[in-house]
mmCIF file as gemmi writes it, N, C-alpha and C atoms, coordinates in Angstrom:
data_model
loop_
_atom_site.group_PDB
_atom_site.id
_atom_site.type_symbol
_atom_site.label_atom_id
_atom_site.label_alt_id
_atom_site.label_comp_id
_atom_site.label_asym_id
_atom_site.label_entity_id
_atom_site.label_seq_id
_atom_site.pdbx_PDB_ins_code
_atom_site.Cartn_x
_atom_site.Cartn_y
_atom_site.Cartn_z
_atom_site.occupancy
_atom_site.B_iso_or_equiv
_atom_site.pdbx_formal_charge
_atom_site.auth_seq_id
_atom_site.auth_asym_id
_atom_site.pdbx_PDB_model_num
ATOM 1 N N . MET Axp A 1 ? 0.831 -1.179 0 1 0 ? 1 A 1
ATOM 2 C CA . MET Axp A 1 ? 0 0 0 1 0 ? 1 A 1
ATOM 3 C C . MET Axp A 1 ? 0.886 1.256 0 1 0 ? 1 A 1
ATOM 4 N N . LYS Axp A 2 ? 0.578 2.186 -0.877 1 0 ? 2 A 1
ATOM 5 C CA . LYS Axp A 2 ? 1.367 3.412 -1.023 1 0 ? 2 A 1
ATOM 6 C C . LYS Axp A 2 ? 0.73 4.554 -0.237 1 0 ? 2 A 1
ATOM 7 N N . ALA Axp A 3 ? 1.574 5.499 0.2 1 0 ? 3 A 1
ATOM 8 C CA . ALA Axp A 3 ? 1.092 6.634 0.98 1 0 ? 3 A 1
ATOM 9 C C . ALA Axp A 3 ? 1.923 7.869 0.67 1 0 ? 3 A 1
ATOM 10 N N . ARG Axp A 4 ? 1.378 9.015 1.091 1 0 ? 4 A 1
ATOM 11 C CA . ARG Axp A 4 ? 2.064 10.3 0.94 1 0 ? 4 A 1
ATOM 12 C C . ARG Axp A 4 ? 1.805 11.113 2.208 1 0 ? 4 A 1
ATOM 13 N N . ALA Axp A 5 ? 2.864 11.691 2.751 1 0 ? 5 A 1
ATOM 14 C CA . ALA Axp A 5 ? 2.738 12.55 3.928 1 0 ? 5 A 1
ATOM 15 C C . ALA Axp A 5 ? 3.483 13.852 3.696 1 0 ? 5 A 1
ATOM 16 N N . HIS Axp A 6 ? 2.847 14.954 4.083 1 0 ? 6 A 1
ATOM 17 C CA . HIS Axp A 6 ? 3.464 16.272 4.055 1 0 ? 6 A 1
ATOM 18 C C . HIS Axp A 6 ? 3.709 16.659 5.507 1 0 ? 6 A 1
ATOM 19 N N . VAL Axp A 7 ? 4.963 16.915 5.853 1 0 ? 7 A 1
ATOM 20 C CA . VAL Axp A 7 ? 5.372 17.101 7.244 1 0 ? 7 A 1
ATOM 21 C C . VAL Axp A 7 ? 6.009 18.491 7.409 1 0 ? 7 A 1
ATOM 22 N N . VAL Axp A 8 ? 5.618 19.189 8.48 1 0 ? 8 A 1
ATOM 23 C CA . VAL Axp A 8 ? 6.266 20.446 8.853 1 0 ? 8 A 1
ATOM 24 C C . VAL Axp A 8 ? 6.712 20.298 10.302 1 0 ? 8 A 1
ATOM 25 N N . VAL Axp A 9 ? 8.02 20.462 10.52 1 0 ? 9 A 1
ATOM 26 C CA . VAL Axp A 9 ? 8.627 20.253 11.832 1 0 ? 9 A 1
ATOM 27 C C . VAL Axp A 9 ? 9.095 21.588 12.378 1 0 ? 9 A 1
ATOM 28 N N . SER Axp A 10 ? 8.72 21.892 13.622 1 0 ? 10 A 1
ATOM 29 C CA . SER Axp A 10 ? 9.168 23.138 14.242 1 0 ? 10 A 1
ATOM 30 C C . SER Axp A 10 ? 9.969 22.85 15.499 1 0 ? 10 A 1
ATOM 31 N N . GLY Axp A 11 ? 10.749 23.823 15.901 1 0 ? 11 A 1
ATOM 32 C CA . GLY Axp A 11 ? 11.642 23.707 17.045 1 0 ? 11 A 1
ATOM 33 C C . GLY Axp A 11 ? 13.031 24.166 16.626 1 0 ? 11 A 1
ATOM 34 N N . SER Axp A 12 ? 14.058 23.65 17.267 1 0 ? 12 A 1
ATOM 35 C CA . SER Axp A 12 ? 15.439 23.921 16.861 1 0 ? 12 A 1
ATOM 36 C C . SER Axp A 12 ? 15.839 22.848 15.863 1 0 ? 12 A 1
ATOM 37 N N . VAL Axp A 13 ? 15.453 23.072 14.6 1 0 ? 13 A 1
ATOM 38 C CA . VAL Axp A 13 ? 15.596 22.029 13.585 1 0 ? 13 A 1
ATOM 39 C C . VAL Axp A 13 ? 16.446 22.455 12.386 1 0 ? 13 A 1
ATOM 40 N N . GLN Axp A 14 ? 16.916 23.706 12.392 1 0 ? 14 A 1
ATOM 41 C CA . GLN Axp A 14 ? 17.805 24.142 11.321 1 0 ? 14 A 1
ATOM 42 C C . GLN Axp A 14 ? 19.214 24.275 11.884 1 0 ? 14 A 1
ATOM 43 N N . GLY Axp A 15 ? 20.21 23.962 11.04 1 0 ? 15 A 1
ATOM 44 C CA . GLY Axp A 15 ? 21.601 24.04 11.459 1 0 ? 15 A 1
ATOM 45 C C . GLY Axp A 15 ? 22.066 22.825 12.247 1 0 ? 15 A 1
ATOM 46 N N . VAL Axp A 16 ? 21.277 21.741 12.203 1 0 ? 16 A 1
ATOM 47 C CA . VAL Axp A 16 ? 21.626 20.512 12.935 1 0 ? 16 A 1
ATOM 48 C C . VAL Axp A 16 ? 21.616 19.291 11.998 1 0 ? 16 A 1
ATOM 49 N N . PHE Axp A 17 ? 21.746 19.55 10.693 1 0 ? 17 A 1
ATOM 50 C CA . PHE Axp A 17 ? 21.782 18.493 9.668 1 0 ? 17 A 1
ATOM 51 C C . PHE Axp A 17 ? 20.474 17.715 9.574 1 0 ? 17 A 1
ATOM 52 N N . PHE Axp A 18 ? 19.351 18.379 9.884 1 0 ? 18 A 1
ATOM 53 C CA . PHE Axp A 18 ? 18.044 17.735 9.798 1 0 ? 18 A 1
ATOM 54 C C . PHE Axp A 18 ? 17.748 17.3 8.369 1 0 ? 18 A 1
ATOM 55 N N . ARG Axp A 19 ? 18.001 18.192 7.404 1 0 ? 19 A 1
ATOM 56 C CA . ARG Axp A 19 ? 17.709 17.844 6.001 1 0 ? 19 A 1
ATOM 57 C C . ARG Axp A 19 ? 18.565 16.68 5.516 1 0 ? 19 A 1
ATOM 58 N N . ALA Axp A 20 ? 19.847 16.716 5.792 1 0 ? 20 A 1
ATOM 59 C CA . ALA Axp A 20 ? 20.744 15.641 5.338 1 0 ? 20 A 1
ATOM 60 C C . ALA Axp A 20 ? 20.36 14.304 5.964 1 0 ? 20 A 1
ATOM 61 N N . ASN Axp A 21 ? 20.046 14.322 7.245 1 0 ? 21 A 1
ATOM 62 C CA . ASN Axp A 21 ? 19.657 13.086 7.917 1 0 ? 21 A 1
ATOM 63 C C . ASN Axp A 21 ? 18.301 12.58 7.434 1 0 ? 21 A 1
ATOM 64 N N . THR Axp A 22 ? 17.396 13.496 7.131 1 0 ? 22 A 1
ATOM 65 C CA . THR Axp A 22 ? 16.087 13.102 6.597 1 0 ? 22 A 1
ATOM 66 C C . THR Axp A 22 ? 16.254 12.484 5.215 1 0 ? 22 A 1
ATOM 67 N N . ARG Axp A 23 ? 17.113 13.091 4.388 1 0 ? 23 A 1
ATOM 68 C CA . ARG Axp A 23 ? 17.372 12.525 3.062 1 0 ? 23 A 1
ATOM 69 C C . ARG Axp A 23 ? 17.962 11.12 3.18 1 0 ? 23 A 1
ATOM 70 N N . GLU Axp A 24 ? 18.912 10.942 4.08 1 0 ? 24 A 1
ATOM 71 C CA . GLU Axp A 24 ? 19.529 9.621 4.275 1 0 ? 24 A 1
ATOM 72 C C . GLU Axp A 24 ? 18.49 8.596 4.738 1 0 ? 24 A 1
ATOM 73 N N . LYS Axp A 25 ? 17.642 8.993 5.672 1 0 ? 25 A 1
ATOM 74 C CA . LYS Axp A 25 ? 16.599 8.091 6.175 1 0 ? 25 A 1
ATOM 75 C C . LYS Axp A 25 ? 15.641 7.723 5.054 1 0 ? 25 A 1
ATOM 76 N N . ALA Axp A 26 ? 15.226 8.709 4.265 1 0 ? 26 A 1
ATOM 77 C CA . ALA Axp A 26 ? 14.312 8.452 3.154 1 0 ? 26 A 1
ATOM 78 C C . ALA Axp A 26 ? 14.938 7.501 2.132 1 0 ? 26 A 1
ATOM 79 N N . HIS Axp A 27 ? 16.215 7.716 1.829 1 0 ? 27 A 1
ATOM 80 C CA . HIS Axp A 27 ? 16.908 6.816 0.896 1 0 ? 27 A 1
ATOM 81 C C . HIS Axp A 27 ? 16.942 5.399 1.459 1 0 ? 27 A 1
ATOM 82 N N . ASP Axp A 28 ? 17.278 5.264 2.742 1 0 ? 28 A 1
ATOM 83 C CA . ASP Axp A 28 ? 17.334 3.937 3.371 1 0 ? 28 A 1
ATOM 84 C C . ASP Axp A 28 ? 15.978 3.233 3.313 1 0 ? 28 A 1
ATOM 85 N N . LEU Axp A 29 ? 14.902 4.013 3.385 1 0 ? 29 A 1
ATOM 86 C CA . LEU Axp A 29 ? 13.547 3.45 3.392 1 0 ? 29 A 1
ATOM 87 C C . LEU Axp A 29 ? 12.966 3.299 1.983 1 0 ? 29 A 1
ATOM 88 N N . GLY Axp A 30 ? 13.701 3.741 0.964 1 0 ? 30 A 1
ATOM 89 C CA . GLY Axp A 30 ? 13.221 3.636 -0.413 1 0 ? 30 A 1
ATOM 90 C C . GLY Axp A 30 ? 12.125 4.633 -0.752 1 0 ? 30 A 1
ATOM 91 N N . LEU Axp A 31 ? 12.125 5.775 -0.062 1 0 ? 31 A 1
ATOM 92 C CA . LEU Axp A 31 ? 11.082 6.774 -0.287 1 0 ? 31 A 1
ATOM 93 C C . LEU Axp A 31 ? 11.508 7.807 -1.32 1 0 ? 31 A 1
ATOM 94 N N . LYS Axp A 32 ? 10.522 8.472 -1.874 1 0 ? 32 A 1
ATOM 95 C CA . LYS Axp A 32 ? 10.744 9.556 -2.814 1 0 ? 32 A 1
ATOM 96 C C . LYS Axp A 32 ? 10.099 10.811 -2.238 1 0 ? 32 A 1
ATOM 97 N N . GLY Axp A 33 ? 10.567 11.989 -2.714 1 0 ? 33 A 1
ATOM 98 C CA . GLY Axp A 33 ? 10.014 13.255 -2.255 1 0 ? 33 A 1
ATOM 99 C C . GLY Axp A 33 ? 11.092 14.282 -2.062 1 0 ? 33 A 1
ATOM 100 N N . TRP Axp A 34 ? 10.922 15.135 -1.047 1 0 ? 34 A 1
ATOM 101 C CA . TRP Axp A 34 ? 11.878 16.213 -0.817 1 0 ? 34 A 1
ATOM 102 C C . TRP Axp A 34 ? 11.818 16.704 0.617 1 0 ? 34 A 1
ATOM 103 N N . VAL Axp A 35 ? 12.868 17.459 1.003 1 0 ? 35 A 1
ATOM 104 C CA . VAL Axp A 35 ? 12.942 18.116 2.309 1 0 ? 35 A 1
ATOM 105 C C . VAL Axp A 35 ? 13.6 19.47 2.103 1 0 ? 35 A 1
ATOM 106 N N . ARG Axp A 36 ? 13.153 20.483 2.881 1 0 ? 36 A 1
ATOM 107 C CA . ARG Axp A 36 ? 13.744 21.813 2.777 1 0 ? 36 A 1
ATOM 108 C C . ARG Axp A 36 ? 13.552 22.586 4.076 1 0 ? 36 A 1
ATOM 109 N N . ASN Axp A 37 ? 14.398 23.597 4.26 1 0 ? 37 A 1
ATOM 110 C CA . ASN Axp A 37 ? 14.212 24.552 5.344 1 0 ? 37 A 1
ATOM 111 C C . ASN Axp A 37 ? 13.19 25.58 4.885 1 0 ? 37 A 1
ATOM 112 N N . THR Axp A 38 ? 12.397 26.097 5.819 1 0 ? 38 A 1
ATOM 113 C CA . THR Axp A 38 ? 11.477 27.179 5.5 1 0 ? 38 A 1
ATOM 114 C C . THR Axp A 38 ? 12.054 28.492 6.032 1 0 ? 38 A 1
ATOM 115 N N . HIS Axp A 39 ? 11.52 29.583 5.564 1 0 ? 39 A 1
ATOM 116 C CA . HIS Axp A 39 ? 12.023 30.899 5.971 1 0 ? 39 A 1
ATOM 117 C C . HIS Axp A 39 ? 11.708 31.226 7.424 1 0 ? 39 A 1
ATOM 118 N N . ASP Axp A 40 ? 10.752 30.512 8.014 1 0 ? 40 A 1
ATOM 119 C CA . ASP Axp A 40 ? 10.377 30.786 9.408 1 0 ? 40 A 1
ATOM 120 C C . ASP Axp A 40 ? 11.029 29.827 10.402 1 0 ? 40 A 1
ATOM 121 N N . GLY Axp A 41 ? 12.095 29.136 9.971 1 0 ? 41 A 1
ATOM 122 C CA . GLY Axp A 41 ? 12.876 28.308 10.887 1 0 ? 41 A 1
ATOM 123 C C . GLY Axp A 41 ? 12.421 26.874 11.04 1 0 ? 41 A 1
ATOM 124 N N . LYS Axp A 42 ? 11.498 26.437 10.196 1 0 ? 42 A 1
ATOM 125 C CA . LYS Axp A 42 ? 10.992 25.059 10.265 1 0 ? 42 A 1
ATOM 126 C C . LYS Axp A 42 ? 11.64 24.209 9.175 1 0 ? 42 A 1
ATOM 127 N N . VAL Axp A 43 ? 11.367 22.917 9.227 1 0 ? 43 A 1
ATOM 128 C CA . VAL Axp A 43 ? 11.763 21.993 8.168 1 0 ? 43 A 1
ATOM 129 C C . VAL Axp A 43 ? 10.485 21.391 7.609 1 0 ? 43 A 1
ATOM 130 N N . GLU Axp A 44 ? 10.395 21.343 6.284 1 0 ? 44 A 1
ATOM 131 C CA . GLU Axp A 44 ? 9.224 20.819 5.594 1 0 ? 44 A 1
ATOM 132 C C . GLU Axp A 44 ? 9.66 19.659 4.708 1 0 ? 44 A 1
ATOM 133 N N . ALA Axp A 45 ? 8.841 18.612 4.647 1 0 ? 45 A 1
ATOM 134 C CA . ALA Axp A 45 ? 9.181 17.457 3.816 1 0 ? 45 A 1
ATOM 135 C C . ALA Axp A 45 ? 7.92 16.813 3.249 1 0 ? 45 A 1
ATOM 136 N N . VAL Axp A 46 ? 8.089 16.159 2.115 1 0 ? 46 A 1
ATOM 137 C CA . VAL Axp A 46 ? 7.045 15.32 1.53 1 0 ? 46 A 1
ATOM 138 C C . VAL Axp A 46 ? 7.661 13.951 1.311 1 0 ? 46 A 1
ATOM 139 N N . PHE Axp A 47 ? 7.004 12.928 1.844 1 0 ? 47 A 1
ATOM 140 C CA . PHE Axp A 47 ? 7.458 11.543 1.688 1 0 ? 47 A 1
ATOM 141 C C . PHE Axp A 47 ? 6.418 10.775 0.891 1 0 ? 47 A 1
ATOM 142 N N . GLU Axp A 48 ? 6.873 9.993 -0.093 1 0 ? 48 A 1
ATOM 143 C CA . GLU Axp A 48 ? 5.996 9.099 -0.839 1 0 ? 48 A 1
ATOM 144 C C . GLU Axp A 48 ? 6.635 7.723 -0.935 1 0 ? 48 A 1
ATOM 145 N N . GLY Axp A 49 ? 5.787 6.702 -0.815 1 0 ? 49 A 1
ATOM 146 C CA . GLY Axp A 49 ? 6.263 5.339 -0.968 1 0 ? 49 A 1
ATOM 147 C C . GLY Axp A 49 ? 5.419 4.377 -0.166 1 0 ? 49 A 1
ATOM 148 N N . ASP Axp A 50 ? 6.024 3.258 0.205 1 0 ? 50 A 1
ATOM 149 C CA . ASP Axp A 50 ? 5.344 2.259 1.012 1 0 ? 50 A 1
ATOM 150 C C . ASP Axp A 50 ? 4.827 2.891 2.301 1 0 ? 50 A 1
ATOM 151 N N . LYS Axp A 51 ? 3.584 2.602 2.649 1 0 ? 51 A 1
ATOM 152 C CA . LYS Axp A 51 ? 2.952 3.239 3.805 1 0 ? 51 A 1
ATOM 153 C C . LYS Axp A 51 ? 3.757 3.076 5.092 1 0 ? 51 A 1
ATOM 154 N N . PHE Axp A 52 ? 4.263 1.88 5.339 1 0 ? 52 A 1
ATOM 155 C CA . PHE Axp A 52 ? 5.007 1.645 6.569 1 0 ? 52 A 1
ATOM 156 C C . PHE Axp A 52 ? 6.342 2.385 6.572 1 0 ? 52 A 1
ATOM 157 N N . ALA Axp A 53 ? 6.952 2.531 5.403 1 0 ? 53 A 1
ATOM 158 C CA . ALA Axp A 53 ? 8.191 3.304 5.299 1 0 ? 53 A 1
ATOM 159 C C . ALA Axp A 53 ? 7.907 4.788 5.53 1 0 ? 53 A 1
ATOM 160 N N . VAL Axp A 54 ? 6.799 5.287 5.003 1 0 ? 54 A 1
ATOM 161 C CA . VAL Axp A 54 ? 6.42 6.684 5.232 1 0 ? 54 A 1
ATOM 162 C C . VAL Axp A 54 ? 6.166 6.905 6.72 1 0 ? 54 A 1
ATOM 163 N N . LEU Axp A 55 ? 5.48 5.967 7.374 1 0 ? 55 A 1
ATOM 164 C CA . LEU Axp A 55 ? 5.245 6.076 8.819 1 0 ? 55 A 1
ATOM 165 C C . LEU Axp A 55 ? 6.564 6.139 9.59 1 0 ? 55 A 1
ATOM 166 N N . GLU Axp A 56 ? 7.544 5.347 9.166 1 0 ? 56 A 1
ATOM 167 C CA . GLU Axp A 56 ? 8.853 5.343 9.825 1 0 ? 56 A 1
ATOM 168 C C . GLU Axp A 56 ? 9.579 6.675 9.619 1 0 ? 56 A 1
ATOM 169 N N . ALA Axp A 57 ? 9.46 7.248 8.425 1 0 ? 57 A 1
ATOM 170 C CA . ALA Axp A 57 ? 10.081 8.549 8.156 1 0 ? 57 A 1
ATOM 171 C C . ALA Axp A 57 ? 9.42 9.646 9.001 1 0 ? 57 A 1
ATOM 172 N N . VAL Axp A 58 ? 8.109 9.594 9.131 1 0 ? 58 A 1
ATOM 173 C CA . VAL Axp A 58 ? 7.398 10.563 9.961 1 0 ? 58 A 1
ATOM 174 C C . VAL Axp A 58 ? 7.841 10.413 11.415 1 0 ? 58 A 1
ATOM 175 N N . ASP Axp A 59 ? 7.983 9.191 11.883 1 0 ? 59 A 1
ATOM 176 C CA . ASP Axp A 59 ? 8.462 8.96 13.25 1 0 ? 59 A 1
ATOM 177 C C . ASP Axp A 59 ? 9.865 9.524 13.444 1 0 ? 59 A 1
ATOM 178 N N . PHE Axp A 60 ? 10.722 9.383 12.446 1 0 ? 60 A 1
ATOM 179 C CA . PHE Axp A 60 ? 12.061 9.968 12.519 1 0 ? 60 A 1
ATOM 180 C C . PHE Axp A 60 ? 11.958 11.482 12.707 1 0 ? 60 A 1
ATOM 181 N N . CYS Axp A 61 ? 11.048 12.117 11.985 1 0 ? 61 A 1
ATOM 182 C CA . CYS Axp A 61 ? 10.899 13.571 12.074 1 0 ? 61 A 1
ATOM 183 C C . CYS Axp A 61 ? 10.4 14.015 13.448 1 0 ? 61 A 1
ATOM 184 N N . ARG Axp A 62 ? 9.724 13.156 14.162 1 0 ? 62 A 1
ATOM 185 C CA . ARG Axp A 62 ? 9.24 13.513 15.506 1 0 ? 62 A 1
ATOM 186 C C . ARG Axp A 62 ? 10.401 13.736 16.48 1 0 ? 62 A 1
ATOM 187 N N . GLN Axp A 63 ? 11.537 13.11 16.194 1 0 ? 63 A 1
ATOM 188 C CA . GLN Axp A 63 ? 12.716 13.238 17.061 1 0 ? 63 A 1
ATOM 189 C C . GLN Axp A 63 ? 13.83 14.012 16.367 1 0 ? 63 A 1
ATOM 190 N N . GLY Axp A 64 ? 14.051 13.722 15.097 1 0 ? 64 A 1
ATOM 191 C CA . GLY Axp A 64 ? 15.116 14.37 14.346 1 0 ? 64 A 1
ATOM 192 C C . GLY Axp A 64 ? 16.47 13.789 14.677 1 0 ? 64 A 1
ATOM 193 N N . PRO Axp A 65 ? 17.514 14.343 14.07 1 0 ? 65 A 1
ATOM 194 C CA . PRO Axp A 65 ? 18.875 13.86 14.302 1 0 ? 65 A 1
ATOM 195 C C . PRO Axp A 65 ? 19.41 14.377 15.64 1 0 ? 65 A 1
ATOM 196 N N . PRO Axp A 66 ? 20.562 13.861 16.075 1 0 ? 66 A 1
ATOM 197 C CA . PRO Axp A 66 ? 21.185 14.403 17.291 1 0 ? 66 A 1
ATOM 198 C C . PRO Axp A 66 ? 21.391 15.917 17.14 1 0 ? 66 A 1
ATOM 199 N N . GLY Axp A 67 ? 21.1 16.656 18.172 1 0 ? 67 A 1
ATOM 200 C CA . GLY Axp A 67 ? 21.238 18.11 18.139 1 0 ? 67 A 1
ATOM 201 C C . GLY Axp A 67 ? 19.947 18.836 17.832 1 0 ? 67 A 1
ATOM 202 N N . ALA Axp A 68 ? 18.978 18.142 17.272 1 0 ? 68 A 1
ATOM 203 C CA . ALA Axp A 68 ? 17.677 18.759 16.989 1 0 ? 68 A 1
ATOM 204 C C . ALA Axp A 68 ? 16.802 18.702 18.232 1 0 ? 68 A 1
ATOM 205 N N . HIS Axp A 69 ? 15.962 19.693 18.377 1 0 ? 69 A 1
ATOM 206 C CA . HIS Axp A 69 ? 14.976 19.715 19.463 1 0 ? 69 A 1
ATOM 207 C C . HIS Axp A 69 ? 13.625 20.004 18.826 1 0 ? 69 A 1
ATOM 208 N N . VAL Axp A 70 ? 12.891 18.934 18.523 1 0 ? 70 A 1
ATOM 209 C CA . VAL Axp A 70 ? 11.602 19.064 17.862 1 0 ? 70 A 1
ATOM 210 C C . VAL Axp A 70 ? 10.561 19.504 18.887 1 0 ? 70 A 1
ATOM 211 N N . LYS Axp A 71 ? 9.911 20.603 18.573 1 0 ? 71 A 1
ATOM 212 C CA . LYS Axp A 71 ? 8.863 21.121 19.448 1 0 ? 71 A 1
ATOM 213 C C . LYS Axp A 71 ? 7.492 20.621 19.007 1 0 ? 71 A 1
ATOM 214 N N . ASP Axp A 72 ? 7.265 20.598 17.695 1 0 ? 72 A 1
ATOM 215 C CA . ASP Axp A 72 ? 5.965 20.193 17.16 1 0 ? 72 A 1
ATOM 216 C C . ASP Axp A 72 ? 6.146 19.639 15.758 1 0 ? 72 A 1
ATOM 217 N N . ILE Axp A 73 ? 5.211 18.789 15.364 1 0 ? 73 A 1
ATOM 218 C CA . ILE Axp A 73 ? 5.217 18.253 14.002 1 0 ? 73 A 1
ATOM 219 C C . ILE Axp A 73 ? 3.779 18.219 13.504 1 0 ? 73 A 1
ATOM 220 N N . ASP Axp A 74 ? 3.594 18.747 12.312 1 0 ? 74 A 1
ATOM 221 C CA . ASP Axp A 74 ? 2.281 18.749 11.664 1 0 ? 74 A 1
ATOM 222 C C . ASP Axp A 74 ? 2.359 17.789 10.482 1 0 ? 74 A 1
ATOM 223 N N . VAL Axp A 75 ? 1.488 16.794 10.468 1 0 ? 75 A 1
ATOM 224 C CA . VAL Axp A 75 ? 1.492 15.788 9.406 1 0 ? 75 A 1
ATOM 225 C C . VAL Axp A 75 ? 0.15 15.82 8.692 1 0 ? 75 A 1
ATOM 226 N N . LYS Axp A 76 ? 0.198 15.978 7.383 1 0 ? 76 A 1
ATOM 227 C CA . LYS Axp A 76 ? -1.006 15.906 6.566 1 0 ? 76 A 1
ATOM 228 C C . LYS Axp A 76 ? -0.857 14.729 5.605 1 0 ? 76 A 1
ATOM 229 N N . TRP Axp A 77 ? -1.824 13.842 5.632 1 0 ? 77 A 1
ATOM 230 C CA . TRP Axp A 77 ? -1.805 12.668 4.767 1 0 ? 77 A 1
ATOM 231 C C . TRP Axp A 77 ? -2.563 12.975 3.486 1 0 ? 77 A 1
ATOM 232 N N . ASP Axp A 78 ? -2.045 12.467 2.377 1 0 ? 78 A 1
ATOM 233 C CA . ASP Axp A 78 ? -2.65 12.703 1.074 1 0 ? 78 A 1
ATOM 234 C C . ASP Axp A 78 ? -2.561 11.401 0.276 1 0 ? 78 A 1
ATOM 235 N N . GLU Axp A 79 ? -3.249 11.37 -0.837 1 0 ? 79 A 1
ATOM 236 C CA . GLU Axp A 79 ? -3.165 10.19 -1.7 1 0 ? 79 A 1
ATOM 237 C C . GLU Axp A 79 ? -1.809 10.158 -2.397 1 0 ? 79 A 1
ATOM 238 N N . TYR Axp A 80 ? -1.286 8.975 -2.562 1 0 ? 80 A 1
ATOM 239 C CA . TYR Axp A 80 ? -0.024 8.767 -3.266 1 0 ? 80 A 1
ATOM 240 C C . TYR Axp A 80 ? -0.165 9.269 -4.695 1 0 ? 80 A 1
ATOM 241 N N . LYS Axp A 81 ? 0.8 10.072 -5.151 1 0 ? 81 A 1
ATOM 242 C CA . LYS Axp A 81 ? 0.761 10.62 -6.51 1 0 ? 81 A 1
ATOM 243 C C . LYS Axp A 81 ? 1.855 10.06 -7.409 1 0 ? 81 A 1
ATOM 244 N N . GLY Axp A 82 ? 2.944 9.583 -6.831 1 0 ? 82 A 1
ATOM 245 C CA . GLY Axp A 82 ? 4.033 9.022 -7.629 1 0 ? 82 A 1
ATOM 246 C C . GLY Axp A 82 ? 4.721 10.04 -8.521 1 0 ? 82 A 1
ATOM 247 N N . GLU Axp A 83 ? 4.81 11.279 -8.057 1 0 ? 83 A 1
ATOM 248 C CA . GLU Axp A 83 ? 5.342 12.341 -8.916 1 0 ? 83 A 1
ATOM 249 C C . GLU Axp A 83 ? 6.848 12.564 -8.797 1 0 ? 83 A 1
ATOM 250 N N . PHE Axp A 84 ? 7.522 11.872 -7.881 1 0 ? 84 A 1
ATOM 251 C CA . PHE Axp A 84 ? 8.951 12.098 -7.652 1 0 ? 84 A 1
ATOM 252 C C . PHE Axp A 84 ? 9.786 10.926 -8.146 1 0 ? 84 A 1
ATOM 253 N N . GLY Axp A 85 ? 10.977 11.247 -8.671 1 0 ? 85 A 1
ATOM 254 C CA . GLY Axp A 85 ? 11.885 10.213 -9.145 1 0 ? 85 A 1
ATOM 255 C C . GLY Axp A 85 ? 12.905 9.8 -8.107 1 0 ? 85 A 1
ATOM 256 N N . SER Axp A 86 ? 13.08 10.639 -7.066 1 0 ? 86 A 1
ATOM 257 C CA . SER Axp A 86 ? 14.057 10.374 -6.024 1 0 ? 86 A 1
ATOM 258 C C . SER Axp A 86 ? 13.668 11.185 -4.793 1 0 ? 86 A 1
ATOM 259 N N . PHE Axp A 87 ? 14.533 11.179 -3.784 1 0 ? 87 A 1
ATOM 260 C CA . PHE Axp A 87 ? 14.34 12.031 -2.621 1 0 ? 87 A 1
ATOM 261 C C . PHE Axp A 87 ? 15.476 13.038 -2.601 1 0 ? 87 A 1
ATOM 262 N N . GLU Axp A 88 ? 15.136 14.321 -2.534 1 0 ? 88 A 1
ATOM 263 C CA . GLU Axp A 88 ? 16.159 15.359 -2.655 1 0 ? 88 A 1
ATOM 264 C C . GLU Axp A 88 ? 15.993 16.439 -1.582 1 0 ? 88 A 1
ATOM 265 N N . VAL Axp A 89 ? 17.089 17.148 -1.363 1 0 ? 89 A 1
ATOM 266 C CA . VAL Axp A 89 ? 17.063 18.348 -0.537 1 0 ? 89 A 1
ATOM 267 C C . VAL Axp A 89 ? 16.772 19.51 -1.471 1 0 ? 89 A 1
ATOM 268 N N . ARG Axp A 90 ? 15.771 20.296 -1.127 1 0 ? 90 A 1
ATOM 269 C CA . ARG Axp A 90 ? 15.435 21.489 -1.918 1 0 ? 90 A 1
ATOM 270 C C . ARG Axp A 90 ? 15.949 22.723 -1.187 1 0 ? 90 A 1
ATOM 271 N N . TYR Axp A 91 ? 16.318 23.708 -1.985 1 0 ? 91 A 1
ATOM 272 C CA . TYR Axp A 91 ? 16.835 24.961 -1.437 1 0 ? 91 A 1
ATOM 273 C C . TYR Axp A 91 ? 15.973 26.115 -1.848 1 0 ? 91 A 1
């Protein structure tokens, strides 16, 4: 079963390699999509792929990498679209 999640993470999440670690986790899980920093200090990501892998990526975002302090996470679920060829960091 395929799934898509749009995630916005707030807290001390920039400058702690959150994007790089999220990309690595997504690659390990075989997910497609993207991750980026927002102008208001948050990290935003879209994950697509196997539902259980997407759930695992969302769980990773709840904690983040070492050095991150996640205050809140907003997750919106959507239908799988299959629009991405890989998982990338966006700037």
